[in-house]
N, C-alpha and C positions, 0 to 999 in steps of 0.2 A: 583100578578097574582091570580086570581079568579081561582078555580078548573073547573068554566065553559069554561074557556079559554085554559085550560091544553091540551086538544087533538089536537089543533091545532098546537101546538108547539110540542106537542109530535110527532106527524106526521113529521113535519119540521127535528127534531133531528133523528127521525129514517131513515129518507130519506138520511140526511147526515152521517149517520152513516155507510149505506149500501156503498154510493159511496165513503167514506174515505177509508174502508176495500176493496173494488174492484180496487182503483185507487192507495193505497198507495205507491204500488212499483214504482211510477213514481216520487216520493219525493226523495229527498236526505235523507239517512237513520238518519243522525245525526243532529241534530239541527245547524244551521249556525250562529246564533245570537251571538253577543259579550257581556262578562260579562256586566250587569247591562241595557243591551237595552229595556229588558221586564219592568225592575223595574222603568226605567225612563220613561216608557210610561203609565204607570200607576198613576192616581192622586194621589198627596201627602196627599189628606183629604178624607175622606169617605162623599157621597152625602146625603145632607140634606133631600133631596126629591125622592122619588122613581123613576126609570127611566123605560123605555119599554124595553119589551124582545127584539126587533127587533135590538136597539141598542146595548144592552148586546152581543146578539149573534153575530152581525158585530163587536164589538171590541174583543170576544172571536177568531174569524177567522183571523184577522188583528194584535193582539197582542198576543195571547198565542200560537196559532198554530205554528208561525214561531219558537218559541222557544221551541218545543217540537222533542224530539229523539224519533224515531217511532219504537217502539219495537214490534209492529205486521208487520214490513216491512218484506217481504219474503228473503232478503239478509240481515238481523239482524244477524252477526255470532259473535257478541260480547258478553262477560258475559256468561249467560245462560239465554235463553228466559223467557219472563214473557206473555204467552199466554192469548188469550182471544176468543176462539172458537164463533161461532155466538149462539148456543144455551146458552152457558154459558153468555154471555152478555145478551140474552134476560130475563134468570133467575135472573142475579144481577139487571135488572130493574125492575123484580116484587119484589126481595126481599126489593129495594129501596121503592118502591112505597108502601108498607103494612107496612116498618120499624118497624118489630117487635124486641124486645130487649129479647135476647133468653137465660139468663142466668139462667132460671130455668125451668123444666117441666111445670109446672103452667102459667107461663109468655107466653108460647107458646108450647103446647103438640106437635104440628104437626111438629116443628122445632127440638125438641129433638130425637122424634121416628124417622123420617127421617136421622137424622144425626146418630143413633144407627144403621139403616139398611144402610146407603152408606157407613159408613167405614166397616162395613160387608163385603158389594160387593167388595171394595177395598181391604179387606185381603184375599178375595177367589179370586180375579184376581192376588194377590201376591203368591198365594198357603202358606200361613201361617196358622199355626194351628188353630183350631178352639177357642182353650184358648184364644188367643189374642182378645183384646176389642179396640177400636179406639176411639178418640176424633178429632176433627177440631180444630186446634191451627190457628193462624193469619200467622205465619213463622214458618221455622224451627229454628230459633233464641230462639225464645219461648218456643217451644219444648224441646229444649236443655238447657233451663234455669231450665224448670220444671223437666228435668231429674238430673241434677248437684242437686238442691235442696234436691231431693229425695235422691241421694247418699250421700250428706251431712247429711240429717236425720236419715238414717238406718245406717250409721257409728257411731252416736251421740246415738244411741239407741232411737231415736224420742225425743231426747232432745233441739237439735238446738233453734228448733224456741222458745222455752220457756227460755233456759238460755245463747242463744248466744254462741261465741266462745271464748269468754276468758276463760283461764285457761283451754282450752281442748288441747289436741295433736293436732299437725298441719295434717290437713285433705290433703291427696294426691291423686290427680286424672292424670290418665295417658292419653296421646295421641300421635299420630304422629307429625312431623314436618310439615306435608301436612294437617292439618285440617283447617276448617273457621274460621277467626277470632271472629266469633259468640261464638265460644267456649271460648276464652279469656272474652269476654265481660261477658258470663255467669258466669265464674269462678271469676270476679270483683262482679257482682250483688250480688253474693251468699255470699260474704263475706270470701270466701277462701283464694283468693289472689293469683296474677300471680308467684309469686316465688313457689308456690304449685301445679302448671300446670306442670308435668314430661312430657319433650319431647322426646318420645323414637326414636331413631335413625331408617331410614327407609332402606329397603333393595329389590332387585329383580326388575324384570321390569315393576310390578305395583306400585313400589314406596310405599310398605306398611311397616308397623310397624314391626321391627323385633321380634319376639317374645322370644327369646333368651336374647335380651336388654330389653325386659319388664321385663320378671322373674327377670334379675339383678337388675332392679331399684326398683322393689317391695321389693325385700330381704334385699336391702340395706336401704331403709326407715324404715323396720321392726327393723333392727338391730339399726339405728339410733333414735327409740322412735318414729316416726311419724306413723300415722294412714291413712293406703290405704284405698281408699273409693270409687274408681269406676275407669272405662276405658270408653272412647269415641272412639268407631272406624268410620273409613271414608269409604265408600264407592261412588266413585266418585267424587275425591276432584275438588274444584274450579279452581286449577291451570293447572293440565294437567290429571286430573282424578285419582289420585293417590287412590289405594283400598288397605285395610289391609286384611292380612289373616286371615279371619273371625273365622274360625272354632279353628285355633292354638291360637289366642287370647281370643277367650271364654274357650279354656281349662286352660288358665292360670288364668283368670279372675274367674271360677267357683272353682280351688283350692285354691283360697286365699279369695271365699266369696265376691268379689267384684260385685258390680251392673254396669251394662253395659248398653250402648248408642251407637245406631248405626245410624250416621248422612248420609242418604244417600238421602241428598235433592234433586239432580238433577236426579241422576242414579235409582233412588229407581221405577221411573216410567215405566224405559224399562224392570224390573222383572216381569211386564205383560207377557212377552214374556218368555215361557221357556228356551229358548235356551239361555237367558243371566244370568239364575240364578246361573249358576258356579262361579259367581263373589264372591258370599255370601254364601257359604256352611255352614251349621249349624247355618243360620239366626235363625231358629226356637228355640235356644237356649239364645237368647239377652233376655235381660228384656224390653227393650224401643227402639223402630226404630220411624224413621220420613224420609219420603218423600213428596215434593211439588206438587201436582197436577197441581198447577199453572204454575211451570216451563215447563214441557215438555208434560203434557198429556193435554192440550188443555183448563183447566180450569181457570178462570178468577182470578186474582189476587185480595183478598188474601185468600190461601187455603191449609195449610197445615195438612198432614194426619200424625197423632201420633199413633203407638201402644203401646198397653203396655201387656207383660204377666199378670202382676197381677196389676190392676188399684188401687186395695187399699192402695198400697203404695204410689202412687201418690195423692190418695185424703187424706190418712192420713198425707201427708206432706203439702197439699194446701187448706183443706177444713175449712172454719169458717161459722158458722150457728147460726148468731144471730136471734131472734124472728122472724123480720119482713121477714126473708127470708125461714121461716120453710113451707113445705107443710103438713097441718095437715089432716089425715085420709087417707092419702095415704101411700101406701107401694110399695117397690120394685121399686120405680120411680129412675130415673138417672137425675140429677144436674149437667151438665156439667160445670157450672161454679166452681164446686169444682176439676176438672181436670187442669184447666188453672189458669195463674196468672192474668188476667183481671177478674174481676166479669162480666162486661157487654159483652155480645156476640151478633154477626151478626149472619142472617141466612144463612150460607154457604153451607150448605147440598143441599139446591135447586139447585145451579149449577152444581153439582157433579151428580145429578138426570137425569137434561137435558142433560149434556152432554153424559153420559154413554148410555142412551136411544135411545138417536139420532145417535150414531155410532155404539153401540156395543163395545165389547172389542175387536172382529176381525178386525173392523174399525181402532181402535187407535193402535193396534199391527201393523197393515199395515203401519201407517205414521210412526212410529218409526223405524220399519225396514228400510223404505226407508232413512229415514234420517240418518242411519246409514252406509247405503250400499253407498249411493250417498257420505258422508262424505270421506269414505274410497276409493272412486274412485277419488277425488280429492285429498286425501293423496298420492296413487299410481302414479297421474299423476304428481304432482308437484316434486316426489321423483325423479323422471327421468332427472330433470333438474340438471345439474351441478353446477351451481353457488346459488342452495339452499340446504340446510341441514334440513333432518325432526329430530327433537330433541326429541319429544317422539312420540311413535305408537298411533295408534288409541286406546283409550278408549271409547265403545260406538262410539259416534259420535266426540268425542274431542281428537284433537291433536294439536301438535305444530310445528313451523318451525323457522330458520332463513336464512337470505338473507347473503351470503356469498361470494360475488365475489373476485376472485384472488386478491393479492395485498392489499385488504383492512384490517386494524389493527383495527381500532375504530367501531365494529362490534356491539357493544351495541349501541352508539349513532345512526348507520348507521340504524338499526333495529327500534330504536324509530322514527327516520325521516321518516323512511317507513310506518309505521302504521299511524303516523301523515298525511303524504302525501295520504295515502288509505282513511282515515277517512274525509280528507277535499274532496276528491274528490266526496264522497257522494253513490258510485255505491253500497259499501258495506260497513261493520261497523265491525272491529275486535278490539280486545284487547291484551294488552301484559300481561307476567307473567316474573316471574325470576325463572331459573330451573338449578340447582347446579351453582348457582351465576351469570348467563348469563342471558341476556334480550332475551325472547324469542316470538314469536308470537302464540296467540292461534287462533286455528279455530274450532267453533262447530255448527252443524247444528241442530235446532231444533224447527223455527218458524214453527206454524200449518200450513200455506198454504205455505210454500217452495216447489219449485218444483226443479226436477233433472237440470232444466236448471240456475235456480239461484245459487245454489250450484255451479256448474260447471264454472260461470260466474267469481267467484271467482279468477278461475286460470288466467284469462284474465285480471283481473284489478290488482293482484299481481304482475303476470310478468311484464305486460306492465309500471306499475309506476315504479317499480324497475330499470328497464333496460331503461327506457326514462326521470326519473326525479331524480336520485341521482348520 
């Protein structure tokens, strides 16, 4: 394709995109293809000659789209949503069109400076202190890895990158049993090792880390000759929204001089609403905080907001400046590639700018509050049904339940079958998790365009399929 042909196809793709988002609710939420169906529809070898865009786009619709699970569906209640609000999509289109590589200030000054301002806008939205500065990572997994590497370096007096972990004390990092598996992966990649990730028992309705157990674990490790390095806190865990007692855990971490990282990948978006900030009291004392605007706030994937009380710690951990990356004759600039593991960086700040300017913080708050209120109303309605059991109360818009009809003993198998049949039905999409050893069904509302009717439809689908197909 030549650039003088681009606008014609650009209009067609734009029209298709608008129609897709307006009608996606008419499609089954989850893909209905069988394993290998898409693969077998693709030629075994690449074409030797070029093909026309008309044929390519036709194949996109007939081969690719049937195998897509529709994350932008208003009744996508599984996992945590990955949103794509209209202004964010437009911004991503423009970022793709100009295609800058934003690793350094000099490789695109506007990208760096817009990122600086957008991260400060988000800091203000969360009411974090001025001391915090932010960087956009691709995902919370990368932010957590950066935090774990910083924990490692600080605990080793900044010698880990040079000397490695051989002949060092075993470093110990603490978290609850409810954290995301990205924490395990960060422990692997950092070289600290799975056996040095200490799982602290949980307690309470929020299923948070037991501060007394944390203190005991740290003391035991010190006595054993190990080196405590950091604590990873959870606010809004993936399973059922588990949330650590932030202030109490930070008290203990500060007492022992440990670096702290707060994973609020999903629930952090809700903290733009003042009434939900009681879930992370004392957050201003954390060293590192991450949340994903691409989950609940409406920003196009991928876009993870990583805040740091002292960015110099992260830069000292990650920065490498060969001669070809130096910006000569410029002082006081930020090169965000020194704040993240990858050197290459996309222009992600543009979509935050477009989104916040389009809706304003009040418009975004209204959406979040609606999701929480509608989800709670669904929870209350299902709780009235005698053959259903609520297994965890709402944490923001996330809660869980089980189908427990009288006389059935195989409840794990029964509820897995219920999830499968609901998802095969196609009207809504749910996922399961394990809670205290039992299989339970998760519900969370967070898709950007979902309505109250969409959320309440879940009640009809859940009860209908449970009572007529099991």
